[in-house]
N, C-alpha and C positions, 0 to 999 in steps of 0.2 A: 817103706814104712812112713817116712816123712810126708809123702804125698797123700797117703791114706789118712793120716792124722789131720792134715790140713783140710782135706775134703770133709772129714767128719765135723771139725770145728765150724767150718763155714755152713754146713747143713744144719747143725744144731742152732746156730745163730739165726739162720733163715727160717727155721721152723718156729722159733719164738716170734719172729716178725710176722709170719703168716697168722699165728694165733691172735696177734694184736690187730690184724686187719680183717679177720673173718671170725664170726662168733663160734662156728662149729666146723670141725675138720675131721675127716675119717682117715684111718691108717691107709686104706687103698688110695685115697686121694693124694695124700702126702707121698706115698711110694711112687705114684705115677709122676708127680711134679718133680721129684728129685732123682728119679731113675734108679731107685733101689728097691729091695724086696720089702714086703710088709713086715717080715720079721725084723729087718734092720730098723724100720720105723718104731716098732715096739721097743727095741733096745734104746733108741734115741729118746723116746718118751720117758723111759725109766731113768736114763742119765739126767735128763732135765729135771725130773722130780727129785732126784738125789741132790741136785744142785740148788734146790729150793724154789724152782719155778712151780707155782700152784696150778697144775693141770688137773682138770676134773674129767671123769669119764661118764658119759650119759649112755646107759644101756641101750644098745641097738641103734644109737645115733652117731656117736663119735666122741671126740675130745673137744674141750673148751678150756679157756683160761678162767680162773676165778674172777668174778665180776670186779671191775675197777683196777685190776692188776695192770701195771705198766712198768717198763724198765725205767726207773728213775735215775737221775744223775748220780745219786749216792750209791747206786748198786755197783758202780765201777770205781775202784781206787785208781789213782793215777797210773800205778804200775800195771794194773789189769788193762786199762785203756791202751797203754803202750804196747802190751802183749798183743792186743787185737790189731793194732796198727802194723806190728811186725808180721803177724799172720797174713795181713792183706798183701804185704810185699811178697810173701811166699806164693799166695794164690795167683798173683799177677804173672808168675812164671808158668802157670798151667797152660797147656796148649788148647784147652776147650774154651771157646769164647763164651758159650752160654753159661758155663760154670763161673767164669770171671764176672760176667754181668750180674748173676744172682748174688754172688758174694759182695761185689762192690755196692749193689743197691742196699744190701743188709747193713754193711758198714756205714753207709751214708745215713741210714736211719738211726744207728747207734750214735754216730757223731752228732746227730740232730738233738739228742737229749742230754749231751754233755754240757756242763757249764761253759761259759764263754772262755774262761781262762784255760780249761781243759781242752777246749776245741782248738785254741791257738797253739797249744803245746802239741796236740795230736797232728796238726797240719805241719808244724815245724819238724816233727820227727819223721813224717812221711817224706818231706823234702830232703832230709839229711840222712836217709838210709838207702843203701843200695844192696840188693841181694842177687847173687849169682847161683847157678846150680851147684849143689854140694851133695854128693852121694855118700859122704862119710857120715854115718849116724852117731859116731862117738861123741859123747858130751865132754868137751875138753876145757870148759870154763864155766864160771858161775857168777860173773860180774855184769852180764848184759843188762839186767834190770836196773841196777844201781847207775850204770853209765847212761842209760836212757833218761833216767830221772835227772842226773847231773846235766846232761845235754840240754834238756828242755827247760831247766830251771837256772841255767848258767851258773852252776856251782863249781868252784875249784875242787879238784880231786888230787889227793896224794896217793901215789902208787909205788910199790916196790916192784921194779921191773927187771927181768933177766933177759939180756940180749942173746943173739944167736951164738955168741962165743961163751955164754954161761956167766958173763959178768953182771952182777947185780948193782942197781942204783936206785936212789929215791928220787922221784920226779914229782913236781907240781905241774899239773896239766889243766888245760881248758878244753874240754870235749867239744869237738866241732861236728863230726859225722861218724856214722857206723857203716862199715862195708863188710860184705861177706863174700869170700871167694872159697878157697880151700879152708880158710880159717877166718873167724871174725876179726876184723881190724878196726881199731879206733883211730881216727884222725884227730889230733889235738895239738893245740899250741903248747909247746914245752917251755916253761919258764927257765929251765936250766940251760937249754940250747938256744933259747930266744928265737925259735922258728917252729913252723908246723912239722910234726913228726907223726909217723904211724906206729901203733903199738898192737901187737898180737895179744888178744885177750887171754890166750892160754899161757902167756908168759908173764902175766900179772900175778905176782905171788900174794900181795896184799893190796887192799884198796880201802881208802877212807874218804868219805865225802866231807868236805870242809864247810864251815859256816860262811866263808867269804864268797861273794859273787864276783864274776868277771863281766866285762862289757861284751855284749854279743858281737861276733865278728860279722862285718857287713858284706859277706860274700854268700852267693848261692853255692850249692855244691858243684854245679857245672862250671861256674866261674873259678872255683877252686881248682877243679881238674884242669881247666884250660891254662891256669897260671902256674900251678905247682907240681902237677903229677910227674913230670919228666925227671925231677930231681929229688923227690921226696925220699927220706931215709928214716930208719928207726932211731 
């Protein structure tokens, strides 16, 4: 299901990009390009229309975008841009190289219309996120969006965290990276323990973004792995 949703997201994004590079497109043409049925393309077009993309149909000719329509920077909030970057990490796990190429090109075009500040944050999030295969579709946390925002804006976060023994504590943390294995993990500098720790997102009971900013940690994620991974604890 996750792979299906990711493929559809990438296809919808790529369809909008196609409309912006060619004046008129037909359903059979799009179906051939993306390797899906014409009926699937019809469903995709309806989904884009519901999302507010002004697609016009010319009888007997095909589909086109309303004249002058482009994806402007303000169309994406920061959280929405972060969600697209996360989706890119999922796509990179796909085994079809042509699919990866199409989606990566579409994401590059989306990044191209972001404001410079959003672009810097998107690139930072790409560098600080790692995703591994996870076939458990259960949704076990709802803090990922807030943590992405805190990570890219260097905002201190207060969490109520329950460890593996069931003990609860309040922590002030500086988000550094997001990892996905069997569970989403946040790597953060813990001010209580005065060292880097990892936090399972499904064990965060409460989360509050603080107004205080912290100084960015001058490590890449790979440098962090090389230095700390062997002894990292929650």
